[in-house]
C-alpha positions as CSV (number, residue, x, y, z in Angstrom):
1,M,86.3,-77.2,-67.9
2,K,84.5,-77.4,-63.9
3,T,83.2,-80.8,-64.4
4,K,86.1,-82.3,-65.2
5,F,87.8,-80.8,-62.4
6,F,85.1,-81.9,-60.3
7,I,85.5,-85.7,-61.7
8,T,89.3,-85.6,-61.3
9,M,89.1,-84.3,-58.0
10,L,86.7,-87.1,-57.0
11,A,88.6,-89.6,-58.7
12,A,91.3,-88.8,-56.6
13,T,89.3,-88.1,-53.3
14,L,88.4,-91.7,-53.9
15,S,91.4,-93.4,-54.1
16,V,92.8,-92.1,-51.7
17,S,89.7,-93.3,-49.4
18,V,90.0,-96.4,-50.6
19,Y,94.3,-96.7,-50.5
20,A,93.2,-95.4,-46.3
21,Q,90.9,-98.5,-46.1
22,S,93.4,-101.0,-47.6
23,N,95.6,-100.0,-44.2
24,I,92.5,-101.0,-41.6
25,V,93.7,-104.6,-40.1
26,T,92.4,-106.5,-37.5
27,A,93.3,-108.6,-35.4
28,S,93.3,-112.0,-32.6
29,V,96.2,-111.7,-30.2
30,K,96.3,-113.5,-27.2
31,V,96.7,-111.9,-23.6
32,Y,96.8,-112.7,-19.9
33,G,94.7,-111.6,-17.6
34,N,92.2,-112.1,-15.1
35,C,89.1,-109.7,-14.4
36,S,87.6,-106.4,-15.2
37,M,90.3,-104.4,-13.8
38,C,92.5,-106.3,-16.1
39,K,90.5,-105.3,-19.4
40,K,90.3,-101.6,-18.7
41,R,94.0,-101.8,-17.9
42,I,95.0,-103.3,-21.6
43,E,92.1,-101.4,-23.4
44,T,93.2,-98.4,-21.8
45,A,96.4,-98.6,-22.9
46,L,95.1,-99.0,-26.3
47,D,94.0,-96.7,-27.0
48,H,96.8,-95.1,-29.1
49,K,97.3,-93.6,-32.2
50,G,96.8,-96.3,-35.0
51,I,94.3,-98.4,-32.9
52,K,90.7,-97.5,-33.7
53,Q,89.3,-100.0,-32.0
54,A,90.4,-102.9,-29.1
55,Q,88.5,-105.3,-27.2
56,W,90.1,-108.0,-24.7
57,N,87.8,-111.4,-23.3
58,A,88.5,-112.2,-19.5
59,K,87.4,-116.1,-20.6
60,T,89.0,-115.9,-23.6
61,K,92.2,-114.2,-22.9
62,Q,91.9,-112.8,-26.7
63,L,92.1,-109.2,-27.7
64,D,90.8,-108.5,-30.6
65,V,92.1,-104.9,-32.2
66,V,91.3,-102.9,-35.4
67,Y,94.2,-100.9,-36.8
68,N,95.8,-99.1,-39.1
69,S,98.6,-100.9,-40.5
70,S,100.5,-97.9,-41.4
71,K,100.3,-96.1,-38.3
72,I,101.4,-99.2,-36.0
73,T,102.2,-101.7,-36.2
74,E,101.2,-105.6,-34.4
75,Q,104.3,-106.3,-32.5
76,Q,103.7,-102.7,-31.1
77,I,100.7,-103.4,-29.9
78,H,102.1,-106.5,-28.3
79,E,104.8,-104.6,-26.9
80,I,101.6,-101.8,-25.6
81,V,100.5,-104.0,-23.7
82,A,103.1,-106.3,-22.1
83,K,104.1,-102.3,-20.9
84,V,101.0,-102.8,-18.0
85,G,102.3,-106.0,-17.0
86,H,100.0,-108.6,-19.4
87,D,101.7,-110.7,-21.6
88,T,100.9,-111.7,-25.1
89,D,101.6,-114.7,-27.1
90,K,104.8,-112.8,-28.6
91,V,105.9,-110.3,-25.9
92,K,105.9,-110.9,-22.0
93,A,106.2,-108.3,-19.9
94,K,108.9,-106.6,-17.6
95,D,108.3,-109.2,-14.1
96,E,108.6,-105.5,-12.2
97,T,105.8,-104.3,-14.3
98,Y,103.7,-107.4,-13.5
99,A,104.7,-107.3,-10.1
100,S,103.3,-104.5,-9.3
101,L,99.5,-105.2,-10.4
102,P,96.7,-105.9,-7.6
103,F,96.8,-109.2,-6.4
104,C,93.4,-110.3,-8.8
105,C,95.4,-109.8,-11.6
106,L,98.7,-111.2,-10.4
107,Y,97.8,-114.4,-14.0
108,R,100.9,-115.5,-13.9
109,D,100.5,-116.9,-10.5
110,H,96.9,-117.7,-10.5
111,E,93.6,-117.3,-11.9
112,M,90.3,-115.6,-10.8
113,K,87.1,-115.5,-11.9
114,D,85.6,-112.1,-12.7
115,D,84.5,-110.3,-9.2
116,H,84.8,-106.8,-10.0
């Protein structure tokens, strides 16, 4: 009886684990910025529930995000990034938020080499 219970519990645990893994999604998002300060701001903003990993490349403007789609949507990721002043390919940051970025981070006005 104990063996049957153990096998049932093991099967239930494995199916829950497999189900949870199927919600893990990787997305590539275009995010505009210029420098290492932008990188830190973008990646720090994405230290958020449901996001497993976020890495932004200043040269390619590509953000690679691994997230749990049952906890956060790709649209919400775009909105989080825009809230800290960075445009994505789907959501534009508010002008006043963008204007408050440091001079070197003003990607709409100029593109700078990463010297920070």
